[in-house]
C-alpha positions as CSV (number, residue, x, y, z in Angstrom):
1,X,84.6,96.9,96.0
2,X,82.8,95.2,93.1
3,X,86.2,93.7,92.0
4,X,86.3,91.9,95.5
5,X,89.9,92.6,96.5
6,X,91.1,90.8,99.5
7,X,92.3,94.1,101.0
8,X,90.7,97.5,100.3
9,X,93.3,100.2,101.2
10,X,92.8,103.9,101.5
11,X,95.4,105.9,103.4
12,X,94.4,108.6,106.1
13,X,98.0,109.9,105.5
14,X,98.3,111.9,108.8
15,X,96.5,113.0,111.9
16,X,93.5,115.2,111.8
17,X,95.2,118.5,112.9
18,X,97.9,118.2,110.2
19,X,95.6,117.0,107.4
20,X,94.8,120.4,106.0
21,X,98.5,121.4,105.8
22,X,99.7,118.2,104.3
23,X,96.9,117.1,101.9
24,X,95.2,118.8,99.0
25,X,92.2,120.7,100.2
26,X,89.8,118.6,98.2
27,X,90.7,115.6,100.4
28,X,89.6,116.0,103.9
29,X,90.3,113.8,106.9
30,X,86.6,113.0,107.3
31,X,86.3,112.2,103.6
32,X,89.0,109.6,103.9
33,X,87.3,108.1,106.9
34,X,84.0,108.1,104.9
35,X,85.7,106.2,102.0
36,X,86.8,103.5,104.5
37,X,83.5,103.3,106.2
38,X,81.6,103.1,102.8
39,X,83.9,100.3,101.6
40,X,83.3,98.4,104.8
41,X,79.6,98.8,104.5
42,X,79.5,97.5,100.9
43,X,81.2,94.2,101.6
44,X,82.1,92.9,105.1
45,X,84.3,90.1,103.5
46,X,87.0,92.6,102.5
47,X,89.7,93.7,104.9
48,X,89.7,97.4,105.3
49,X,93.2,98.8,105.7
50,X,94.7,102.3,106.0
51,X,98.1,103.9,106.7
52,X,99.7,107.1,107.8
53,X,103.1,108.6,108.3
54,X,104.5,110.1,111.5
55,X,107.3,112.5,111.9
56,X,105.3,115.7,111.0
57,X,105.0,116.9,114.6
58,X,102.0,114.9,115.7
59,X,101.6,113.9,119.4
60,X,101.1,110.4,120.8
61,X,97.6,111.4,121.7
62,X,96.9,112.5,118.1
63,X,98.2,109.1,116.8
64,X,95.8,107.3,119.3
65,X,92.9,109.5,118.2
66,X,93.6,108.7,114.5
67,X,93.8,105.0,115.3
68,X,90.4,105.3,117.1
69,X,88.9,107.2,114.2
70,X,90.1,104.4,111.8
71,X,88.6,101.7,114.0
72,X,85.3,103.6,114.1
73,X,85.4,103.7,110.3
74,X,85.6,99.9,110.3
75,X,89.3,99.7,109.5
76,X,90.9,96.6,110.8
77,X,94.4,96.8,109.5
78,X,96.9,99.7,109.8
79,X,100.4,100.6,108.8
80,X,102.4,103.5,110.5
81,X,105.7,104.7,108.9
82,X,108.2,107.4,109.1
83,X,107.8,110.4,106.9
84,X,110.8,110.9,104.8
85,X,111.4,114.0,102.7
86,X,111.8,112.9,99.0
87,X,113.2,116.2,97.8
88,X,114.0,119.8,99.0
89,X,110.7,120.8,97.6
90,X,108.8,118.6,100.2
91,X,108.0,119.5,103.8
92,X,110.8,119.0,106.2
93,X,110.8,116.1,108.7
94,X,109.9,117.4,112.0
95,X,111.0,114.4,114.0
96,X,112.6,111.0,113.5
97,X,110.5,108.6,115.5
98,X,112.5,106.1,117.6
99,X,112.1,102.3,117.2
100,X,110.8,102.2,120.7
101,X,108.1,104.7,119.9
102,X,107.1,102.8,116.7
103,X,106.9,99.6,118.9
104,X,104.6,101.6,121.2
105,X,102.4,102.7,118.3
106,X,102.1,99.2,117.1
107,X,101.1,97.9,120.5
108,X,98.7,100.7,120.9
109,X,97.0,99.8,117.6
110,X,96.6,96.2,118.8
111,X,95.4,97.3,122.3
112,X,92.8,99.5,120.7
113,X,91.5,96.5,118.7
114,X,93.2,96.3,115.2
115,X,93.4,92.8,113.9
116,X,96.7,93.7,112.1
117,X,99.1,96.5,112.8
118,X,102.6,97.3,111.8
119,X,104.7,100.3,112.7
120,X,108.3,101.1,111.9
121,X,110.6,103.6,110.2
122,X,110.6,101.9,106.8
123,X,106.9,100.7,106.9
124,X,104.9,101.9,103.9
125,X,101.2,101.4,103.1
126,X,101.4,98.0,101.6
127,X,104.1,96.6,104.0
128,X,103.3,93.0,104.8
129,X,99.7,93.4,103.5
130,X,99.4,89.7,103.0
131,X,99.8,89.2,106.8
132,X,96.5,91.2,107.2
133,X,94.8,88.2,105.5
134,X,96.3,85.8,108.1
135,X,95.4,88.1,110.9
136,X,91.7,88.1,109.9
137,X,91.6,84.4,109.5
138,X,93.1,83.9,112.9
139,X,90.3,86.1,114.5
140,X,87.3,84.5,112.7
């Protein structure tokens, strides 16, 4: 935060229920939210951004709860992408999310209050990050 980035990003990675199965035990869901909350508290001029992947078997309600948790942690920009297995050693894809569902997740994020949201099968954490700057400028 002392470096004054335009965007501070820390990825939540997945919904709370799946976090212990998909992340190393030393990184908890709540700890990730705390990182975002702390960064927001140190400098309100920095855009706080997070991202997570879907396709692990999460429900729409869990996605909504994750978005609400991110907002509560003062996150104002979010990216949601499709989990894709990078090798046979990685966890299998549980579900390929439809373009319509991604559009619904993006609309959900905006409806909940995010200044910037993007969701799609090829979206990754830094996808169109520069647009988050414009989104904040438009709301201030």
